matplotlib code that plots the C-alpha trace (Angstrom):
import matplotlib.pyplot as plt

x = [40.5, 39.2, 37.8, 40.6, 38.1, 36.2, 39.3, 39.3, 37.6, 36.3, 34.5, 32.2, 32.5, 31.0, 28.3, 27.0, 26.8, 24.9, 22.5, 22.0, 21.5, 18.9, 17.1, 17.5, 16.3, 13.1, 12.0, 12.2, 8.9, 7.1, 7.6, 11.3, 11.7, 12.9, 14.6, 17.1, 16.0, 16.9, 20.4, 21.2, 21.0, 23.1, 26.0, 26.0, 26.2, 28.5, 31.1, 31.0, 31.0, 33.8, 36.1, 35.1, 35.7, 38.8, 40.3, 40.3, 42.2, 45.7, 47.3, 47.3, 47.4, 44.3, 42.8, 43.4, 41.5, 38.5, 39.1, 38.7, 35.5, 34.5, 35.3, 33.6, 30.3, 30.7, 30.9, 27.8, 26.1, 27.0, 25.0, 22.3, 22.0, 22.7, 19.7, 17.5, 18.2, 17.2, 14.1, 13.5, 13.2, 15.9, 16.7, 20.0, 21.0, 20.5, 22.5, 25.2, 25.3, 26.0, 28.2, 30.6, 30.0, 31.0, 33.9, 35.3, 35.0, 36.7, 39.6, 39.8, 39.4, 42.6, 44.1, 43.6, 45.2, 47.9, 48.8, 48.6, 50.9, 53.4, 53.1, 53.8]
y = [10.5, 10.5, 7.9, 7.3, 5.1, 8.5, 9.5, 6.5, 6.7, 3.2, 3.9, 6.8, 4.2, 1.5, 3.9, 4.6, 1.4, 0.4, 3.2, 1.4, -1.8, -0.8, 0.9, -2.4, -4.1, -2.5, -3.6, -7.5, -9.1, -8.5, -12.5, -12.1, -9.5, -12.1, -13.9, -12.7, -9.0, -9.3, -10.9, -8.7, -5.6, -7.5, -8.4, -4.9, -3.2, -6.0, -4.8, -1.4, -2.2, -4.9, -1.9, 0.4, -2.1, -3.1, 0.6, 0.8, -2.0, -1.8, -3.2, -3.3, -7.0, -7.2, -4.5, -6.6, -9.7, -7.5, -6.3, -9.9, -10.4, -6.9, -8.9, -11.9, -10.3, -8.3, -12.0, -13.1, -10.0, -11.6, -14.7, -13.0, -11.4, -14.6, -15.8, -12.9, -13.3, -16.9, -16.2, -13.5, -10.8, -8.4, -8.1, -9.1, -5.4, -4.7, -8.1, -6.7, -3.4, -4.6, -7.0, -4.8, -2.7, -5.5, -6.4, -2.7, -2.8, -6.1, -5.1, -1.7, -3.5, -6.2, -3.2, -1.4, -4.7, -4.4, -1.1, -1.8, -4.9, -2.2, -0.1, -2.9]
z = [-22.9, -26.7, -28.9, -31.4, -33.3, -34.4, -36.3, -38.5, -41.8, -41.8, -38.8, -40.6, -43.6, -41.4, -40.0, -43.7, -44.5, -41.3, -42.4, -45.9, -44.0, -42.0, -45.1, -46.8, -43.4, -43.3, -46.7, -46.0, -45.2, -41.6, -40.9, -40.9, -38.0, -35.4, -38.1, -40.9, -40.4, -36.8, -37.5, -40.4, -38.2, -35.6, -38.1, -39.2, -35.9, -34.8, -37.5, -36.2, -32.6, -32.7, -34.7, -31.5, -28.8, -30.2, -30.9, -26.8, -25.8, -24.6, -27.6, -31.6, -31.1, -29.3, -31.6, -34.6, -33.0, -33.0, -36.6, -37.6, -35.8, -37.8, -41.0, -39.8, -39.4, -42.6, -44.2, -42.2, -43.9, -47.1, -46.3, -45.3, -48.5, -50.1, -48.2, -49.1, -52.7, -52.5, -51.2, -53.6, -50.6, -52.8, -56.5, -57.9, -58.4, -54.7, -53.7, -56.0, -54.7, -51.0, -52.1, -53.2, -50.7, -48.1, -50.3, -49.8, -46.4, -45.8, -48.0, -46.0, -42.5, -43.8, -45.0, -41.5, -40.2, -41.7, -40.5, -37.2, -37.6, -39.4, -36.0, -33.6]

ax = plt.figure().add_subplot(projection="3d")
ax.plot(x, y, z, "-o")
ax.set_aspect("equal")
plt.show()
């Protein structure tokens, strides 16, 4: 039995995104280790883990539900980035760069959902 999610381009893109999030996370103040930093890591990994878990479901309808959860996790990352900007933990340039990445990932996940709907 293969793991079909490993063949999805979005899987690799999310993995790369998570690498960047972990780097960003390491630059947050230590006082945020159990707050924003922890939530940021969990939201980023949730986006990937829901893609992988959903891909193993029996139907594309179920898979689509998990893709929506992945999209929600990326939206959560955007809110965390906004808080980090407000607290001056990150620069507006870094904020903008990550927002662009988040927007791109969300668009790709929505597109992937449409592809699944067309198949079913």
